[in-house]
N, CA, C and O atoms as a CHARMM CRD file, in Angstrom:
* protein
*
  308
    1    1 MET  N    -11.21900  20.00000 -12.21600 PROA 1      0.00000
    2    1 MET  CA    -9.82700  19.81400 -10.98500 PROA 1      0.00000
    3    1 MET  C     -8.69300  19.63200 -12.03800 PROA 1      0.00000
    4    1 MET  O     -8.63800  18.89400 -13.02100 PROA 1      0.00000
    5    2 GLN  N     -7.61900  20.71900 -11.42700 PROA 2      0.00000
    6    2 GLN  CA    -6.90700  20.78700 -12.38400 PROA 2      0.00000
    7    2 GLN  C     -5.35400  20.28000 -11.52900 PROA 2      0.00000
    8    2 GLN  O     -5.13200  20.23800 -10.31900 PROA 2      0.00000
    9    3 VAL  N     -4.34100  19.89800 -12.83600 PROA 3      0.00000
   10    3 VAL  CA    -3.12900  19.86400 -11.69300 PROA 3      0.00000
   11    3 VAL  C     -1.92900  20.66000 -12.35300 PROA 3      0.00000
   12    3 VAL  O     -1.84500  20.76100 -13.57700 PROA 3      0.00000
   13    4 VAL  N     -1.16900  21.12200 -11.64000 PROA 4      0.00000
   14    4 VAL  CA    -0.45300  21.94200 -12.16200 PROA 4      0.00000
   15    4 VAL  C      0.99100  21.77900 -12.06700 PROA 4      0.00000
   16    4 VAL  O      1.45200  22.04700 -10.95700 PROA 4      0.00000
   17    5 ILE  N      1.78000  21.42200 -12.91900 PROA 5      0.00000
   18    5 ILE  CA     3.09300  20.79400 -13.50000 PROA 5      0.00000
   19    5 ILE  C      3.77400  22.36800 -13.74600 PROA 5      0.00000
   20    5 ILE  O      3.49100  22.90200 -14.81900 PROA 5      0.00000
   21    6 GLY  N      4.31900  22.83300 -13.15400 PROA 6      0.00000
   22    6 GLY  CA     5.60700  23.91300 -13.24900 PROA 6      0.00000
   23    6 GLY  C      4.40100  25.04100 -13.90200 PROA 6      0.00000
   24    6 GLY  O      3.40700  25.17400 -13.18800 PROA 6      0.00000
   25    7 GLN  N      4.42100  25.56000 -14.73400 PROA 7      0.00000
   26    7 GLN  CA     3.78600  26.30100 -15.90800 PROA 7      0.00000
   27    7 GLN  C      2.83200  25.88500 -16.45400 PROA 7      0.00000
   28    7 GLN  O      2.04200  26.66600 -16.98300 PROA 7      0.00000
   29    8 ASN  N      2.60600  24.28600 -16.48100 PROA 8      0.00000
   30    8 ASN  CA     1.81000  23.68400 -17.23000 PROA 8      0.00000
   31    8 ASN  C      0.36700  23.06300 -16.36100 PROA 8      0.00000
   32    8 ASN  O      0.43400  22.45700 -15.29200 PROA 8      0.00000
   33    9 ILE  N     -0.76000  23.34300 -17.01900 PROA 9      0.00000
   34    9 ILE  CA    -2.01100  23.46400 -16.01000 PROA 9      0.00000
   35    9 ILE  C     -2.42800  21.92200 -17.34100 PROA 9      0.00000
   36    9 ILE  O     -2.45800  21.91800 -18.57100 PROA 9      0.00000
   37   10 ILE  N     -2.64100  20.99400 -16.46800 PROA 10     0.00000
   38   10 ILE  CA    -3.48800  19.52200 -16.62000 PROA 10     0.00000
   39   10 ILE  C     -4.88100  19.76100 -16.27400 PROA 10     0.00000
   40   10 ILE  O     -5.27400  20.29700 -15.23800 PROA 10     0.00000
   41   11 ILE  N     -5.55500  19.34200 -17.17800 PROA 11     0.00000
   42   11 ILE  CA    -7.07400  19.15100 -16.49600 PROA 11     0.00000
   43   11 ILE  C     -7.19700  17.49800 -17.39400 PROA 11     0.00000
   44   11 ILE  O     -6.74000  17.12800 -18.47500 PROA 11     0.00000
   45   12 PRO  N     -8.06400  16.78000 -16.30300 PROA 12     0.00000
   46   12 PRO  CA    -8.05800  15.39100 -16.65600 PROA 12     0.00000
   47   12 PRO  C     -9.68900  15.56100 -17.78100 PROA 12     0.00000
   48   12 PRO  O    -10.69000  16.25700 -17.60900 PROA 12     0.00000
   49   13 GLN  N     -9.36100  14.69300 -18.77600 PROA 13     0.00000
   50   13 GLN  CA   -10.65500  14.61100 -19.46000 PROA 13     0.00000
   51   13 GLN  C    -12.13400  13.81800 -18.40500 PROA 13     0.00000
   52   13 GLN  O    -12.10200  12.82500 -17.67900 PROA 13     0.00000
   53   14 ALA  N    -13.20900  14.68400 -18.70800 PROA 14     0.00000
   54   14 ALA  CA   -14.54500  13.74200 -18.25100 PROA 14     0.00000
   55   14 ALA  C    -14.77000  12.68100 -19.11700 PROA 14     0.00000
   56   14 ALA  O    -14.53200  12.66400 -20.32400 PROA 14     0.00000
   57   15 ASP  N    -15.17600  11.91900 -18.52800 PROA 15     0.00000
   58   15 ASP  CA   -15.83600  10.69500 -19.68300 PROA 15     0.00000
   59   15 ASP  C    -17.26200  11.00000 -19.88600 PROA 15     0.00000
   60   15 ASP  O    -17.74600  12.03600 -19.43200 PROA 15     0.00000
   61   16 ALA  N    -18.12300   9.93300 -20.71000 PROA 16     0.00000
   62   16 ALA  CA   -19.28900  10.45400 -20.85700 PROA 16     0.00000
   63   16 ALA  C    -20.16400  10.46800 -20.12000 PROA 16     0.00000
   64   16 ALA  O    -21.21800  10.22300 -20.70500 PROA 16     0.00000
   65   17 ASP  N    -20.31800  10.69100 -18.74900 PROA 17     0.00000
   66   17 ASP  CA   -20.90100  11.11100 -17.71300 PROA 17     0.00000
   67   17 ASP  C    -20.79800  12.32800 -17.11300 PROA 17     0.00000
   68   17 ASP  O    -21.68600  12.86300 -16.44800 PROA 17     0.00000
   69   18 GLY  N    -19.87500  12.70300 -17.31100 PROA 18     0.00000
   70   18 GLY  CA   -19.06300  13.74900 -16.79100 PROA 18     0.00000
   71   18 GLY  C    -18.18600  13.49100 -15.63400 PROA 18     0.00000
   72   18 GLY  O    -17.46000  14.40600 -15.24400 PROA 18     0.00000
   73   19 ASP  N    -18.17000  12.17700 -14.95400 PROA 19     0.00000
   74   19 ASP  CA   -17.20900  11.96200 -14.16700 PROA 19     0.00000
   75   19 ASP  C    -15.96200  12.36800 -14.53600 PROA 19     0.00000
   76   19 ASP  O    -15.71400  12.94000 -15.59700 PROA 19     0.00000
   77   20 HSD  N    -15.03000  12.03900 -13.54200 PROA 20     0.00000
   78   20 HSD  CA   -13.57600  12.18300 -13.71600 PROA 20     0.00000
   79   20 HSD  C    -12.74400  10.69600 -13.13400 PROA 20     0.00000
   80   20 HSD  O    -11.79000  10.65500 -12.35700 PROA 20     0.00000
   81   21 THR  N    -13.51500   9.44900 -13.84600 PROA 21     0.00000
   82   21 THR  CA   -13.56000   8.70900 -12.64200 PROA 21     0.00000
   83   21 THR  C    -12.05900   8.26600 -12.76700 PROA 21     0.00000
   84   21 THR  O    -11.53100   7.72900 -11.79300 PROA 21     0.00000
   85   22 SER  N    -11.45800   8.43800 -13.74500 PROA 22     0.00000
   86   22 SER  CA    -9.91500   7.69000 -13.90000 PROA 22     0.00000
   87   22 SER  C     -9.23000   8.44000 -12.62700 PROA 22     0.00000
   88   22 SER  O     -8.50000   7.71400 -11.95200 PROA 22     0.00000
   89   23 VAL  N     -9.37300   9.87300 -12.18100 PROA 23     0.00000
   90   23 VAL  CA    -8.45400  10.27200 -11.46500 PROA 23     0.00000
   91   23 VAL  C     -8.93400   9.77000 -10.09400 PROA 23     0.00000
   92   23 VAL  O     -8.08100   9.56300  -9.23100 PROA 23     0.00000
   93   24 THR  N    -10.51200   9.51300  -9.76900 PROA 24     0.00000
   94   24 THR  CA   -11.37600   8.46500  -8.51500 PROA 24     0.00000
   95   24 THR  C    -10.55200   7.26800  -8.27500 PROA 24     0.00000
   96   24 THR  O    -10.11900   7.00800  -7.15200 PROA 24     0.00000
   97   25 TYR  N    -10.29700   6.43600  -9.44800 PROA 25     0.00000
   98   25 TYR  CA    -9.79100   5.19300  -9.73500 PROA 25     0.00000
   99   25 TYR  C     -8.08100   4.84100  -9.43000 PROA 25     0.00000
  100   25 TYR  O     -7.65000   3.74700  -9.06900 PROA 25     0.00000
  101   26 LEU  N     -7.31300   6.01700  -9.66900 PROA 26     0.00000
  102   26 LEU  CA    -6.08100   6.33000  -9.21300 PROA 26     0.00000
  103   26 LEU  C     -5.62100   6.80100  -8.12400 PROA 26     0.00000
  104   26 LEU  O     -4.49400   6.57100  -7.68300 PROA 26     0.00000
  105   27 MET  N     -6.70500   7.69400  -7.46900 PROA 27     0.00000
  106   27 MET  CA    -6.50100   7.89300  -5.94500 PROA 27     0.00000
  107   27 MET  C     -7.01500   6.47800  -4.84300 PROA 27     0.00000
  108   27 MET  O     -6.59500   6.27000  -3.70500 PROA 27     0.00000
  109   28 VAL  N     -7.92000   5.74600  -5.53300 PROA 28     0.00000
  110   28 VAL  CA    -8.24000   4.35600  -4.51300 PROA 28     0.00000
  111   28 VAL  C     -7.02500   3.90000  -4.69600 PROA 28     0.00000
  112   28 VAL  O     -6.29700   3.95700  -3.70500 PROA 28     0.00000
  113   29 TYR  N     -6.51500   3.40100  -5.80100 PROA 29     0.00000
  114   29 TYR  CA    -5.12100   2.58100  -6.11500 PROA 29     0.00000
  115   29 TYR  C     -4.13100   2.85800  -5.23100 PROA 29     0.00000
  116   29 TYR  O     -3.65200   2.03200  -4.45500 PROA 29     0.00000
  117   30 PHE  N     -3.52700   4.99400  -5.40600 PROA 30     0.00000
  118   30 PHE  CA    -2.58300   4.82400  -4.34900 PROA 30     0.00000
  119   30 PHE  C     -2.77800   4.74400  -2.81300 PROA 30     0.00000
  120   30 PHE  O     -1.78800   4.54000  -2.11100 PROA 30     0.00000
  121   31 VAL  N     -4.12900   4.90800  -2.19700 PROA 31     0.00000
  122   31 VAL  CA    -4.57900   4.50900  -1.12300 PROA 31     0.00000
  123   31 VAL  C     -4.47800   2.75100  -0.62900 PROA 31     0.00000
  124   31 VAL  O     -3.91500   2.22600   0.33200 PROA 31     0.00000
  125   32 PHE  N     -5.32000   2.15200  -1.80100 PROA 32     0.00000
  126   32 PHE  CA    -4.61000   0.51700  -1.35800 PROA 32     0.00000
  127   32 PHE  C     -3.25800   0.43900  -1.75900 PROA 32     0.00000
  128   32 PHE  O     -2.72100  -0.54800  -1.25700 PROA 32     0.00000
  129   33 THR  N     -2.71400   0.92000  -2.27500 PROA 33     0.00000
  130   33 THR  CA    -1.28800   0.27100  -2.71500 PROA 33     0.00000
  131   33 THR  C     -0.54600   0.94000  -1.36900 PROA 33     0.00000
  132   33 THR  O     -0.11500   0.10700  -0.57300 PROA 33     0.00000
  133   34 THR  N     -0.35800   2.27400  -1.04300 PROA 34     0.00000
  134   34 THR  CA     0.16100   2.55900   0.40600 PROA 34     0.00000
  135   34 THR  C     -0.29500   1.64300   1.65100 PROA 34     0.00000
  136   34 THR  O      0.48100   1.34300   2.55900 PROA 34     0.00000
  137   35 ALA  N     -1.60700   1.24400   1.59300 PROA 35     0.00000
  138   35 ALA  CA    -1.69500   0.61700   2.61500 PROA 35     0.00000
  139   35 ALA  C     -1.05500  -1.08200   2.44900 PROA 35     0.00000
  140   35 ALA  O     -0.54700  -1.55400   3.46700 PROA 35     0.00000
  141   36 LEU  N     -1.08100  -1.69600   1.56400 PROA 36     0.00000
  142   36 LEU  CA    -0.64700  -2.85200   1.19600 PROA 36     0.00000
  143   36 LEU  C      0.79100  -2.69000   1.59400 PROA 36     0.00000
  144   36 LEU  O      1.29400  -3.64800   2.18000 PROA 36     0.00000
  145   37 LEU  N      1.74500  -1.32900   1.30600 PROA 37     0.00000
  146   37 LEU  CA     3.28400  -1.30900   1.58700 PROA 37     0.00000
  147   37 LEU  C      3.45000  -1.34100   3.06300 PROA 37     0.00000
  148   37 LEU  O      4.09300  -2.21100   3.65000 PROA 37     0.00000
  149   38 LEU  N      2.74000  -0.19300   3.72200 PROA 38     0.00000
  150   38 LEU  CA     3.09700   0.30000   5.14800 PROA 38     0.00000
  151   38 LEU  C      2.55400  -1.49000   5.95400 PROA 38     0.00000
  152   38 LEU  O      3.37600  -2.27800   6.42100 PROA 38     0.00000
  153   39 ILE  N      1.06100  -1.73400   5.91400 PROA 39     0.00000
  154   39 ILE  CA     1.04200  -2.88400   7.07300 PROA 39     0.00000
  155   39 ILE  C      1.62300  -3.54400   7.37700 PROA 39     0.00000
  156   39 ILE  O      1.66300  -3.85900   8.56600 PROA 39     0.00000
  157   40 PRO  N      2.70100  -4.33200   6.06400 PROA 40     0.00000
  158   40 PRO  CA     3.34200  -5.62800   6.91700 PROA 40     0.00000
  159   40 PRO  C      4.71100  -4.54100   7.65900 PROA 40     0.00000
  160   40 PRO  O      5.10600  -4.85500   8.78100 PROA 40     0.00000
  161   41 HSD  N      5.17700  -3.64000   7.14200 PROA 41     0.00000
  162   41 HSD  CA     6.05900  -3.24800   7.67600 PROA 41     0.00000
  163   41 HSD  C      5.65900  -3.10700   9.42400 PROA 41     0.00000
  164   41 HSD  O      6.45600  -3.51200  10.27000 PROA 41     0.00000
  165   42 LEU  N      4.72800  -2.67000   9.68400 PROA 42     0.00000
  166   42 LEU  CA     4.18200  -2.04100  11.09700 PROA 42     0.00000
  167   42 LEU  C      4.06400  -3.41200  11.56000 PROA 42     0.00000
  168   42 LEU  O      4.53100  -3.59100  12.68500 PROA 42     0.00000
  169   43 LEU  N      3.58800  -4.37200  11.01700 PROA 43     0.00000
  170   43 LEU  CA     3.41500  -5.78800  11.24500 PROA 43     0.00000
  171   43 LEU  C      4.73700  -6.01900  11.93400 PROA 43     0.00000
  172   43 LEU  O      4.69500  -6.20300  13.15000 PROA 43     0.00000
  173   44 LEU  N      5.91100  -6.03400  11.31700 PROA 44     0.00000
  174   44 LEU  CA     7.04400  -6.70300  11.49500 PROA 44     0.00000
  175   44 LEU  C      7.60300  -6.08900  12.43000 PROA 44     0.00000
  176   44 LEU  O      8.25000  -6.79200  13.20600 PROA 44     0.00000
  177   45 GLU  N      7.54900  -4.34000  12.73300 PROA 45     0.00000
  178   45 GLU  CA     7.70700  -4.01900  14.02200 PROA 45     0.00000
  179   45 GLU  C      7.10700  -4.23200  15.02900 PROA 45     0.00000
  180   45 GLU  O      7.70800  -4.07000  16.09100 PROA 45     0.00000
  181   46 GLU  N      5.93600  -4.59900  15.03400 PROA 46     0.00000
  182   46 GLU  CA     5.56700  -5.65100  16.71800 PROA 46     0.00000
  183   46 GLU  C      6.34500  -6.56800  16.93700 PROA 46     0.00000
  184   46 GLU  O      6.82300  -6.87500  18.02900 PROA 46     0.00000
  185   47 LYS  N      6.58000  -7.22500  15.58200 PROA 47     0.00000
  186   47 LYS  CA     6.93200  -9.08200  15.82900 PROA 47     0.00000
  187   47 LYS  C      8.47800  -8.76600  16.65000 PROA 47     0.00000
  188   47 LYS  O      8.98200  -9.46800  17.52700 PROA 47     0.00000
  189   48 GLN  N      8.98000  -7.60800  16.11800 PROA 48     0.00000
  190   48 GLN  CA    10.75700  -7.25500  16.34300 PROA 48     0.00000
  191   48 GLN  C     10.70500  -6.91800  18.08800 PROA 48     0.00000
  192   48 GLN  O     11.57300  -7.28800  18.87800 PROA 48     0.00000
  193   49 THR  N      9.10700  -5.90000  18.55200 PROA 49     0.00000
  194   49 THR  CA     9.53300  -5.90700  19.54800 PROA 49     0.00000
  195   49 THR  C      8.61300  -7.10300  20.59000 PROA 49     0.00000
  196   49 THR  O      8.28800  -6.95800  21.76800 PROA 49     0.00000
  197   50 LYS  N      8.50800  -7.57900  20.21900 PROA 50     0.00000
  198   50 LYS  CA     7.51300  -9.23500  20.69300 PROA 50     0.00000
  199   50 LYS  C      6.67900  -8.66600  21.27500 PROA 50     0.00000
  200   50 LYS  O      6.37200  -9.33000  22.26400 PROA 50     0.00000
  201   51 THR  N      5.86900  -7.36200  21.17200 PROA 51     0.00000
  202   51 THR  CA     4.75900  -7.34400  20.92800 PROA 51     0.00000
  203   51 THR  C      3.49400  -8.27600  20.21500 PROA 51     0.00000
  204   51 THR  O      2.43100  -8.64400  20.71400 PROA 51     0.00000
  205   52 LEU  N      3.84000  -8.41500  19.37000 PROA 52     0.00000
  206   52 LEU  CA     2.64300  -9.18200  18.69900 PROA 52     0.00000
  207   52 LEU  C      1.48700 -10.34700  18.86700 PROA 52     0.00000
  208   52 LEU  O      0.32100 -10.51000  18.50700 PROA 52     0.00000
  209   53 ASP  N      2.58400 -11.13300  19.69600 PROA 53     0.00000
  210   53 ASP  CA     1.92300 -12.29300  20.23300 PROA 53     0.00000
  211   53 ASP  C      0.69900 -11.56800  21.25000 PROA 53     0.00000
  212   53 ASP  O     -0.48500 -11.82700  21.03200 PROA 53     0.00000
  213   54 ALA  N      1.20100 -10.43300  22.62700 PROA 54     0.00000
  214   54 ALA  CA     0.17900  -9.87300  22.97400 PROA 54     0.00000
  215   54 ALA  C     -0.99700  -9.51400  22.33300 PROA 54     0.00000
  216   54 ALA  O     -2.11900  -9.79900  22.75300 PROA 54     0.00000
  217   55 LEU  N     -0.69300  -8.72900  21.05600 PROA 55     0.00000
  218   55 LEU  CA    -1.67400  -8.51500  20.08700 PROA 55     0.00000
  219   55 LEU  C     -2.51400  -9.31000  20.02300 PROA 55     0.00000
  220   55 LEU  O     -3.50900  -9.07600  20.70900 PROA 55     0.00000
  221   56 LEU  N     -2.50100 -10.78900  19.05800 PROA 56     0.00000
  222   56 LEU  CA    -3.10500 -11.57200  18.53200 PROA 56     0.00000
  223   56 LEU  C     -3.63500 -12.57400  20.16600 PROA 56     0.00000
  224   56 LEU  O     -4.23300 -13.61900  19.90900 PROA 56     0.00000
  225   57 THR  N     -3.50100 -12.37600  21.13100 PROA 57     0.00000
  226   57 THR  CA    -4.21800 -12.59500  22.36900 PROA 57     0.00000
  227   57 THR  C     -5.09000 -11.98600  22.82400 PROA 57     0.00000
  228   57 THR  O     -5.87200 -12.27900  23.72800 PROA 57     0.00000
  229   58 SER  N     -4.97000 -10.82800  22.02800 PROA 58     0.00000
  230   58 SER  CA    -6.09700  -9.68200  23.35100 PROA 58     0.00000
  231   58 SER  C     -7.55500 -10.37500  21.94800 PROA 58     0.00000
  232   58 SER  O     -7.36700 -11.12300  20.98900 PROA 58     0.00000
  233   59 PRO  N     -8.80500  -9.75000  22.40500 PROA 59     0.00000
  234   59 PRO  CA    -9.96000 -10.16600  22.38700 PROA 59     0.00000
  235   59 PRO  C    -10.24500  -9.35900  20.75200 PROA 59     0.00000
  236   59 PRO  O    -11.26000  -9.55200  20.08200 PROA 59     0.00000
  237   60 ALA  N     -9.11200  -8.46100  20.35300 PROA 60     0.00000
  238   60 ALA  CA    -9.46100  -7.98800  18.94300 PROA 60     0.00000
  239   60 ALA  C     -9.21900  -8.93800  18.26100 PROA 60     0.00000
  240   60 ALA  O     -8.40400  -9.77800  18.64300 PROA 60     0.00000
  241   61 SER  N     -9.75000  -9.02600  17.29600 PROA 61     0.00000
  242   61 SER  CA    -9.70200  -9.89100  15.68000 PROA 61     0.00000
  243   61 SER  C     -8.65700  -9.48200  14.73100 PROA 61     0.00000
  244   61 SER  O     -8.88300  -8.52100  13.99500 PROA 61     0.00000
  245   62 PRO  N     -7.83600  -9.94100  14.68500 PROA 62     0.00000
  246   62 PRO  CA    -6.31700 -10.13800  13.51900 PROA 62     0.00000
  247   62 PRO  C     -6.74400  -8.76600  12.60200 PROA 62     0.00000
  248   62 PRO  O     -5.82900  -7.94300  12.57200 PROA 62     0.00000
  249   63 GLY  N     -7.50600  -8.51700  12.13100 PROA 63     0.00000
  250   63 GLY  CA    -8.23500  -7.91200  11.34600 PROA 63     0.00000
  251   63 GLY  C     -8.30900  -6.44800  11.70400 PROA 63     0.00000
  252   63 GLY  O     -8.14800  -5.44800  11.00400 PROA 63     0.00000
  253   64 GLN  N     -8.62000  -6.60200  13.08000 PROA 64     0.00000
  254   64 GLN  CA    -9.30900  -5.15300  13.73600 PROA 64     0.00000
  255   64 GLN  C     -7.45100  -4.77900  14.18200 PROA 64     0.00000
  256   64 GLN  O     -7.24400  -3.56600  14.14800 PROA 64     0.00000
  257   65 VAL  N     -6.48400  -5.42500  14.47500 PROA 65     0.00000
  258   65 VAL  CA    -5.67700  -5.12900  14.80400 PROA 65     0.00000
  259   65 VAL  C     -4.69000  -4.59100  13.45700 PROA 65     0.00000
  260   65 VAL  O     -3.93700  -3.68000  13.80300 PROA 65     0.00000
  261   66 VAL  N     -4.57700  -4.93700  12.18900 PROA 66     0.00000
  262   66 VAL  CA    -4.02000  -4.47700  10.92100 PROA 66     0.00000
  263   66 VAL  C     -4.93500  -3.42200  10.71400 PROA 66     0.00000
  264   66 VAL  O     -4.36900  -2.50700  10.11500 PROA 66     0.00000
  265   67 LEU  N     -6.28100  -3.14100  10.99900 PROA 67     0.00000
  266   67 LEU  CA    -7.11400  -1.56800  10.48300 PROA 67     0.00000
  267   67 LEU  C     -6.34100  -0.88100  12.01100 PROA 67     0.00000
  268   67 LEU  O     -6.21000   0.33800  11.90200 PROA 67     0.00000
  269   68 ALA  N     -5.99100  -1.26400  12.93400 PROA 68     0.00000
  270   68 ALA  CA    -5.54900   0.16400  14.06800 PROA 68     0.00000
  271   68 ALA  C     -4.44100   0.15700  13.65400 PROA 68     0.00000
  272   68 ALA  O     -3.89200   1.23600  13.87500 PROA 68     0.00000
  273   69 LYS  N     -3.66100  -0.73300  13.01300 PROA 69     0.00000
  274   69 LYS  CA    -2.16300   0.21500  12.84200 PROA 69     0.00000
  275   69 LYS  C     -1.85400   0.84800  11.67000 PROA 69     0.00000
  276   69 LYS  O     -0.92100   1.63000  11.48600 PROA 69     0.00000
  277   70 HSD  N     -3.10600   0.28100  10.47700 PROA 70     0.00000
  278   70 HSD  CA    -3.07100   1.25200   9.34000 PROA 70     0.00000
  279   70 HSD  C     -3.42500   2.70100  10.14800 PROA 70     0.00000
  280   70 HSD  O     -2.87000   3.69900   9.68900 PROA 70     0.00000
  281   71 TRP  N     -4.21500   2.86100  11.18900 PROA 71     0.00000
  282   71 TRP  CA    -4.59900   3.71000  11.55100 PROA 71     0.00000
  283   71 TRP  C     -3.86100   5.14800  12.38700 PROA 71     0.00000
  284   71 TRP  O     -3.95000   6.37500  12.44400 PROA 71     0.00000
  285   72 GLN  N     -3.04000   3.89300  12.99600 PROA 72     0.00000
  286   72 GLN  CA    -1.70500   4.52100  13.66400 PROA 72     0.00000
  287   72 GLN  C     -1.04300   5.30700  12.72500 PROA 72     0.00000
  288   72 GLN  O     -0.73900   6.48900  12.88700 PROA 72     0.00000
  289   73 ASP  N     -0.80400   4.55100  11.63400 PROA 73     0.00000
  290   73 ASP  CA     0.36200   5.40500  11.11200 PROA 73     0.00000
  291   73 ASP  C      0.02800   6.57800  10.10600 PROA 73     0.00000
  292   73 ASP  O      0.82600   7.47000   9.81700 PROA 73     0.00000
  293   74 PHE  N     -1.47800   6.44100   9.52500 PROA 74     0.00000
  294   74 PHE  CA    -1.58600   7.79200   9.14100 PROA 74     0.00000
  295   74 PHE  C     -2.17700   9.18700  10.14700 PROA 74     0.00000
  296   74 PHE  O     -2.25000  10.37400   9.83300 PROA 74     0.00000
  297   75 SER  N     -2.52400   8.54000  11.37000 PROA 75     0.00000
  298   75 SER  CA    -2.14100   9.24700  12.34000 PROA 75     0.00000
  299   75 SER  C     -1.09600   9.99700  12.54900 PROA 75     0.00000
  300   75 SER  O     -1.27600  11.21100  12.64200 PROA 75     0.00000
  301   76 ILE  N     -0.07000   9.57400  12.64300 PROA 76     0.00000
  302   76 ILE  CA     1.47600   9.69500  12.91700 PROA 76     0.00000
  303   76 ILE  C      1.84000  10.95600  12.28500 PROA 76     0.00000
  304   76 ILE  O      2.13800  12.07000  12.71800 PROA 76     0.00000
  305   77 SER  N      1.70100  10.33600  10.90200 PROA 77     0.00000
  306   77 SER  CA     2.21200  11.06900   9.51400 PROA 77     0.00000
  307   77 SER  C      1.22100  12.67100   9.38900 PROA 77     0.00000
  308   77 SER  O      1.39500  13.43200   8.43800 PROA 77     0.00000
C-alpha cells in the first residue's frame, strides 16, 4: 500500500507478521469515529421532524433504527 502526498510516497512499515495492522486500525478507528459523529445528528433530525416517536414504536429495535440511519447516511453520500 502506498500513500502519495504531493511528490512524496509513503509506504507504511509492516509489523513482524508482515501485516499493515496500524493502517487497518486507523481505518477501523475512522469508520467508528464517523459513525459516532453521524448517528446522533441523524437521530436529532428525526426528533426535530417529530418522526422519532413513530420509529421507536415500530417493531424495529432501537439498535435496528440506529443501523438503518447509519446505512441511510452512507448510501446517500
